[in-house]
C-alpha positions, 0 to 999 in steps of 0.5 A: 678875377681869372679864377672867378671867371673860370668858376663861373664858366664851369658852373654854367657848364654844370648847369647846362648839363643839368638842363640837358639831362632834366629836359630829356626826362618824360614827366610821368606823374607818380601813382601809388599801387598797381599801374595800368598803361594806355596806348595813345596814337600820336600823329606826327610830322617830322623833318628829322633824319630817319634812323632805324625805327625812330628819328634822330637829332639830325636834319633829314637833309644835310645839304640840298634840302628837298623840303619833304617831311616824314608822316606817320602815327606813333603808338605811345604807351604811358601810365594811365594815372587817372584810371580812365576807362570810358569806352566811348572816349577810347573809341573816339580817340583810338586809345587802348588799355595795354598790359605793357610798359613803355618800350624804348622805341614805340611802334609806328604806322609810317606812311611810305615817303616814296611818293611825297605828294601821296604821303602828304595827302594820306596824312591829311586824310588820317587827320581828317579821319581822327576828327571824324571819329572824335566828332569834333573839329578841334585838333591839338597841334603840339610843338616840342622844345629844345633838347628833346629826342623824338621818342621823348617828345612823343611821350610829351605829346601823348601826355598832353593828349591824355590830359586834353582828350582830343586828337593831336598832331605832333610837329617834331623838328630835329632837336638834339638831346645831347649836352651840346644840343642847345646850341645846335637846336637854335640853328635847327629850329630856324632851318625847320621853319619853312617846313612848319610853315608848309604844314600850317599851309596844309592845315589851312587847306584842310580847314577849307575842306573840313571843319577844323579848329586848331589848338596850338600848344608849344613849349620852350624853343618850339614857340619860335616856330609857332610865333614865326609862323604867325604870318602864315595863319594870321586872319585865317581863323585856323587857330582858336587857342595859342598856348605858349608855354615857357617860351624860349624866344627873344621877347623883343624879336617876338614883337617883330612878328606880332607888329600889325598882327595884334587882332587875334580872333583867338585865345592867347595865353603865355605860361611862365614860372619863377621856378624855371631855371632853363630860361634865365640860362638861355637869356644869359647865353643870348647876351642877357636879353629877356626870353618871352617866357621868363616870369620877370619879363618886363615887356609884357606890360608895355605891349599888352594894350596892343593885343586884341584877343578873345582872351589874353592872359599871362599865367604864372604856374610857379606853384605847379612847376616841378623838378630842380630845373622847372620848365615843365609842361603843365598838361592838366592846367593847359587842358583845363584852361583850354576847355573851361577857362579855369585852372582846374579842381582845387586851383584858382586864378588870382590877379598878379600886379607884379612879379619879381625875378627869382634869385636864380635869375638874378644870379645868372643875370647880374648885369641885367636891370631887374625892376622890383615890379617888372610885370605890372599889367591887368592880364597877369594871373597866378595859379594858386591852390585852394585849401579844401574845407 
């Protein structure tokens, strides 16, 4: 029995290593032939430690936190996989075609942090100017997940901006891409909450002075910041879309933040994948409790009747998830759902009456009582591919 336990222990260590490595890899789409590149400005707010020309995995403040953040814009270079070249679009969003592959560290237009109130004001003016250039009040707020270095999460944010074609701001908290980082991240994401709430307050102030509609897109552990920030923005008409992707948060803890706040004048979508191996592992490490973004989470059906939103959907994107670990951000799917309420070309949403736990989820959670039909609810949808005629 002891030998078996050791096997399980080392097996879990190996899987955690795979998770840490796979979550650090930017999800560039593959394209045949010559590849061109595009530079996308990613506005960022971060409470990470400044390390040279980038930001590290540690907190800005080790002790005696002053609750001040760094502001700036990263010029992120990604492959132009769709060969976009609309001059009007590029001008509106500040995009540029470049003859340069992505560097290890992207250039940044950092705002001088010496005078913090002035830096804070300058950044909000920068966001306002980006909205004016785009000619739209819509601003994407992207919050990354665990095990994500700063440069990698700027790539993820740029890929999201590329897909959705709207101004975007990245909130980057001090997540650690190293193997042991997941355990540290659970602490650091809680430490970052007050700073995220302050940024939401800043957006509310901008909302009072300028037309602003926020599309919140959060991935993995970043959903903890977004959900815990709900009391700050509830009833303020700031956020028009809540797109929660593979949420690594205790499902029942989420209910504590939503109790009494179910009247959302917004669209709410929860994206799940049965190909996701990261969340069942996270569930195991958390004592076996379901994560909000697990495909077989049975808590959805019991509580769905209490949520009143313009749109409320749980979307299973298993057929679009990729990689050994899954847990990817389906940028094009999210973009299409936000802009059209449809999944995109050659895809369809079908009703899903039940979702079984994957074999992997059952393997790592043997003590868990999975129901055969654990997610029965009318708001459950699944993305399927449509055969071309």
